[in-house]
VOLO-228547 format. One record per atom (N, C-alpha, C): residue in three letters; x, y, z. Coordinates in steps of 0.05 Angstrom, whole numbers, plus 32768, in hexadecimal, padded with zeros to 4 digits. Example, Ala and Ser with C-alpha at 12.3 -4.5 7.8 and 13.67 -1.06 7.14 Angstrom:
Ala81087F8E809C Ala80F67FA6809C Ala81087FBE809C Ser81017FD3808E Ser81117FEB808F Ser81028001809D 
This chain:
Unk7FBC7FF67F80 Unk7FA17FEE7F84 Unk7F9E7FD07F82 Unk7FAB7FC47F6E Unk7FA87FA87F69 Unk7FB37F977F80 Unk7FCA7FA07F8B Unk7FD67F917FA1 Unk7FC37F927FBA Unk7FB97FAA7FC0 Unk7FA77FAD7FD7 Unk7F8E7F9D7FD2 Unk7F837F9D7FBA Unk7F6B7F8D7FB4 Unk7F707F707FB8 Unk7F887F667FB0 Unk7F8F7F4A7FB3 Unk7F917F437FD1 Unk7F9E7F547FE0 Unk7FA17F4F7FFD Unk7F867F50800B Unk7F757F638004 Unk7F5B7F668010 Unk7F497F4E8009 Unk7F4A7F457FF0 Unk7F397F2E7FE8 Unk7F417F147FF5 Unk7F5B7F107FF9 Unk7F657EF78004 Unk7F667EF88023 Unk7F6B7F0F802F Unk7F6F7F10804B Unk7F637F2A8058 Unk7F4D7F33804D Unk7F417F4C8056 Unk7F3A7F4D8073 Unk7F327F37807F Unk7F2A7F37809B Unk7F437F3A80AD Unk7F5B7F3580A2 Unk7F747F3880B1 Unk7F817F5380AD Unk7F787F63809A Unk7F837F7D8094 Unk7F737F9280A4 Unk7F7F7F9C80B9 Unk7F727FAF80CB Unk7F747FCC80C1 Unk7F8C7FD380B7 Unk7F917FEE80AE Unk7FA87FEF809B Unk7FA680018087 Unk7FBB80048074 Unk7FBF8022806D Unk7FD8802B806C Unk7FDF80468064 Unk7FF680438051 Unk7FF68053803C Unk800D80528029 Unk8010806C801B Unk802980728015 Unk803180888003 Unk8041807A7FED Unk8037807C7FD4 Unk8041806C7FBE Unk804C807E7FA7 Unk806480777F9E Unk806F80857F87 Unk806880757F6E Unk805A80817F5B Unk805280737F43 Unk8061807F7F2B Unk8066806F7F17 Unk807680787F00 Unk8068808C7EEF Unk804D808C7EEF Unk803E809F7EDE Unk804080BC7EE7 Unk804680C07F01 Unk804880DB7F0C Unk805980DA7F26 Unk807380D57F24 Unk808380D07F3B Unk808680E87F4F Unk808081007F45 Unk808281177F57 Unk806A811B7F69 Unk8054810C7F63 Unk803B810F7F73 Unk803480F37F7D Unk803B80ED7F97 Unk803580D37FA2 Unk801880CE7FA5 Unk801180B47FA4 Unk7FF680AB7FA9 Unk7FF480A37FC6 Unk7FDE80AB7FD3 Unk7FD980A57FEF Unk7FC280917FF1 Unk7FC7807B7FFF Unk7FB380668003 Unk7FAD80638021 Unk7F9480608028 Unk7F8D805D8044 Unk7F74804C8046 Unk7F7580398059 Unk7F5D8029805D Unk7F5D801E8079 Unk7F45801A8083 Unk7F40800E809E Unk7F2C7FF7809A Unk7F357FDF80A0 Unk7F267FC7809D Unk7F1A7FC68080 Unk7F007FC7807D Unk7EF47FC58062 Unk7EEF7FDF8054 Unk7EF67FF58062 Unk7EF180108057 Unk7F0B801C804C Unk7F0C801F8032 Unk7F24802A8025 Unk7F1C80448017 Unk7F2B8059801D Unk7F2680738011 Unk7F3080737FF4 Unk7F2580847FE4 Unk7F2E80887FC9 Unk7F4B80917FC9 Unk7F5D80847FBA Unk7F78808E7FB9 Unk7F7A80AB7FB0 Unk7F8C80BA7FBC Unk7F9080D67FB5 Unk7FAD80DC7FAF Unk7FB180EF7F9D Unk7FCC80F87F97 Unk7FD381107FA8 Unk7FEB81117FB3 Unk7FF581287FC0 Unk8000813B7FAC Unk800181557FB2 Unk800D81687F9F Unk802B81647F9D Unk8037815A7FB2 Unk805481557FB2 Unk805A81427FC9 Unk807381397FCA Unk807B81277FDF Unk807E81387FF9 Unk8076812C8010 Unk8078813B8029 Unk809681428030 Unk80A881308029 Unk80C48134802C Unk80D181308011 Unk80D881468003 Unk80E381437FE8 Unk80FC81327FE6 Unk810B81307FFC Unk812481207FFC Unk811E81028000 Unk810680FB8007 Unk80FF80DE800B Unk80E680D87FFB Unk80E980CD7FE4 Unk80D280C67FD3 Unk80CE80A87FD0 Unk80D3809A7FE5 Unk80CF807D7FE5 Unk80B280767FEA Unk80A980617FDC Unk808F80567FE2 Unk8090804A7FFE Unk807B8050800E Unk807980458029 Unk805D803A802D Unk805C80228039 Unk80428015803E Unk8042800A805B Unk802E8010806A Unk802B80068085 Unk80117FF68086 Unk80137FDD808F Unk7FFC7FCC8092 Unk7FFA7FC380AF Unk7FE37FC680BB Unk7FDE7FBB80D5 Unk7FCC7FA480D1 Unk7FD57F8C80D9 Unk7FC67F7480D4 Unk7FC27F6480ED Unk7FB17F5080EB Unk7FAC7F3D8101 Unk7FB17F2180F6 Unk7FC47F138102 Unk7FCA7EF780FA Unk7FD27EF580DD Unk7FE07F0980D3 Unk7FEB7F0880B7 Unk80087F0E80B9 Unk801A7EFB80B6 Unk80367EFF80B9 Unk80427F1480A6 Unk80547F2480B0 Unk80617F3980A0 Unk806E7F2D8087 Unk807B7F16808A Unk80897F0A8074 Unk80757F02805E Unk805D7EFA8065 Unk80497EF38051 Unk80427F0B8040 Unk803D7F22804D Unk80367F3A803E Unk804E7F43802D Unk80667F428037 Unk807D7F4A8028 Unk80817F37800F Unk807E7F1D8013 Unk80807F0B7FFD Unk806B7F0F7FE8 Unk80527F147FF1 Unk803C7F197FDE Unk80427F327FCE Unk804B7F477FDB Unk80527F607FCD Unk80697F5B7FB9 Unk807D7F4D7FC2 Unk80947F477FB0 Unk808A7F377F97 Unk80797F237F9C Unk806F7F137F86 Unk805E7F257F73 Unk804E7F367F7E Unk803D7F477F6F Unk804D7F5B7F5D Unk80627F657F68 Unk80737F797F59 Unk80887F6C7F48 Unk808B7F517F4A Unk809F7F437F3B Unk80BB7F467F46 Unk80BD7F4D7F5F Unk80D87F4F7F6C Unk80E27F337F73 Unk80FC7F307F71 Unk81077F157F78 Unk81047F0F7F96 
């Protein structure tokens, strides 16, 4: 939520759509689903289980306008503390 809020507050007009399935440490067997279109973001929901039990990776798809992919990747890496 905090990463999406940061992206929306800084570049909300450039964020057209976002979909994500996220693995969280507090309940890794039940992924969190995020979905938003422009300024309308639905309340995050937990799935009962992963759609594909053999693939439990976090996935995030952003459709943007005039926002380079590298910028979003670098922002996410900085937010999560990844090198």
